[in-house]
N, C-alpha and C positions, 0 to 999 in steps of 0.2 A: 716342493714344500710350502705350504702356507706359514703366513707369518702370525705371532701371538702378541694379542691386545692386552693390554693390562692399566689400571690405574697407579698414578705413581705416589698418590696419597695412601696413607697409612688406613684411613678409614675408609668404607664405599658408602657410608651415608653424606650426600651433598645437602647445604642449604642454599635457599636462596639467596644471590648476589656473589657468591663464591666462583672462584676459577676453579675447572676440573680440567686437571692433566690426563691425556691419554697417551701412553704408549704404544707404539708398534713397532715389533724387533723382527727381523728376519733371522731364519736359522742360519745362516752364513755372511760373513759381511763382501758385498759385491765392490764393483771397483765402480757402480756407478747405480744408484738405486731411488727409485720415486714411490714415495708412499702414499696411497690414498685411504681417505676415511670416510666412510659411509655411515647413515642410518636407515636401520630396515623401513622407516616410513616416508624417507624421503625419495624423489626419483634424482638419479644424478650423483656426484660427486659432492661431498661439503667439504674437504679440504685436503692440498697436496702437500709433500715435501719432501725434497732433495736430500738423501743422507746416506752413508756408508753402509749402516746395519739395521739403525733404527733410529726412529721420528719422533716427536711430541707433538701433538696435538693440543691448544688450549682453548677450552669452552668457557670463553670469560662472562661474568655476571650474570650465570645460568639461573633460569625459570622453569615454571612448568612446562613452557614451550619448549625446553633442549631436553625434558624426558623421553626416552626410548631406548630401542639395542643397536649400539654401535659394534662395527667390525671394520676390517683393514685388509688391503690388500697392497700388494707393491709390483713395479715392474724393473727387473735388473738385468744391467747390460754385465753377462759374465765374460770369464777369462777366454773361452774360446770364442770372444766377439759376437757372440748372440742376444738377444734380448728373450729375457723370461717372464712370463708372467704367471706370476703366482694363483694359487685357489684363496678362496675368504679366510681370513682368520677365526678364531672361535669367538664368540660375543662376551659383551660386559653391558650390564644396565646400569643406564644414568637415572635415578628418583632424586629428586629435587623437593624438600621438605620446606614449607614457608609456613610451620606453626612454632615457631620457635621464639624464645624470648627470655629476658636475661633479669633479674630483679638484685637487689640487695634489701634483706630481712633483719628482724632483732626478734628473739624468743625469747619468752620470760614470762612470769607468771604463771597461774595454777593450768596446767596441762599442757605447759610450753607455747601459749598462744603467740600466732606469726602475725608480727608487724610489718608492714612493707616500709621500709625507711629509701629516703629519696637517692641519698648520696653514702650511707654508711649503714653497713651491716655484713652481715655471710650472704656470700654470691651462691644463687638458687637459679637453677635453669629448667624453663618448661620444653618437654620435648616429646612429642605424641601424645599430649593432652597431659601431662603429668611432670610434676615438681618435683625437683630432687637437687642435692649437693652438689656442687661444682668441686669436685675433688684437687685437692692441692697438691698433687703428687709432683706436678710440674711448675708451679706458677711461682711467679718470681714479681720484681716491680716494672717489667716491661706490659707483663700480662696484665697485672691489675692496672695499667696505666690506661691500657687498650677497654678494659672495662669500664675505667670511669668516664673517659671517651663515647664509649658507646651507649653510655647511660646519659651523655648531658651533662657529665658533673665535674668538668673540668679536668684537672690534676689529681694524682692521687698523693695523699698528703703520709698515710703510713699503710702497711698491710702485713698481715700475720698468718703464719699457716697455724693451725691451731688442732690438736690432737683430740681427736675424740673419745668421748667415755667408750669404754667397749660393750657396756651395756645398751648403748645408743648404734642400730641398726636402720640407716639412711641408704635410699637408692639412690646412687651416684649417676647422674644424668651427662657428666661430661668430664672424661679425663682425658690425659695425656696433651694437655694444652702448649703450644709453643709460637708466640708472638716476637717479633721485630720490637714493638713497641709504638711502631708508627699506624699502624691500620686503625680505620676509622671504626670498624666494628669487631667484635669478638669472633665472630662468625668467619671473618677474613684470614685468622691464624692459621697455620700450618698444624699438620699431624692430632686432628680431633677425633676424639673415639667417642661416639654417641650410645648414650641408653644401657652400656652394657652392665654397667651396673660394681665394675672392680676397680674398687679404691683401693688398693694395696696398702697404699703410705697412711691411711686412717684419718689424712689430715682435712678439716674444711677451710675454706679459705677467708678471713674478717677484712675487709678494706674500707677505708675512711678516704672520701674523695674531698676536694676543695668545696664542692657545692655548685648549684646550677648556677649560671650568668643569667644577671637579671637583664631583659631585653632592655633595648636604649629608648629612651623616650620619644613617643611621636613629635617629628617636626612639624611647626607650626609656622605658618606663612605669616607675613605683615597683613596686619587688619581683623586676622581671625582672632577671636575671645580668646584673652589670656597671653597674646602674642605680644613682644613688647614692641 
């Protein structure tokens, strides 16, 4: 019987720089089992792993070159002391998006004019060419800290989830985000859901970061103009 291949992440949308974890699972547990991951455009094996009945494969720091259709197979040592070679699994497609962006904005004035702010404002995300809100359904200080770091804005000073007016209908481009707080980019966090527009909590996210750190002054050598 063939194995089953799937993603461990909730979302099947992957962004440049993320880690994609693929799980290959046999229909039953064997005494010894070797799993192999393949990509349809590749000749030969991508990766192998030994496990009881399931193995995971990590595609780290993914980019456009990792896009494609993946499948797996296994070779198992059965209870009657025979090696069993499976047929190929189902297929999963990896598509990597590199057109995403994070910003903080402040809206006001006639018509709600959008002003992009460096390090303070409402979190918005551009995905597939469209800007939309970052839904505050699961945001906490750890997520806000990663957002400030992502923008080069130091550390988070304050953050709050603000309930939107029922009359305002904005497209939610990012929902269900969970971070440890140590990630360098918001896209590195887990359990991301992209572009589905379903923000059930109805909260936007307002963040105030400490601000951008000024670069150190250039080092002047003795004898240069202005040097002591």
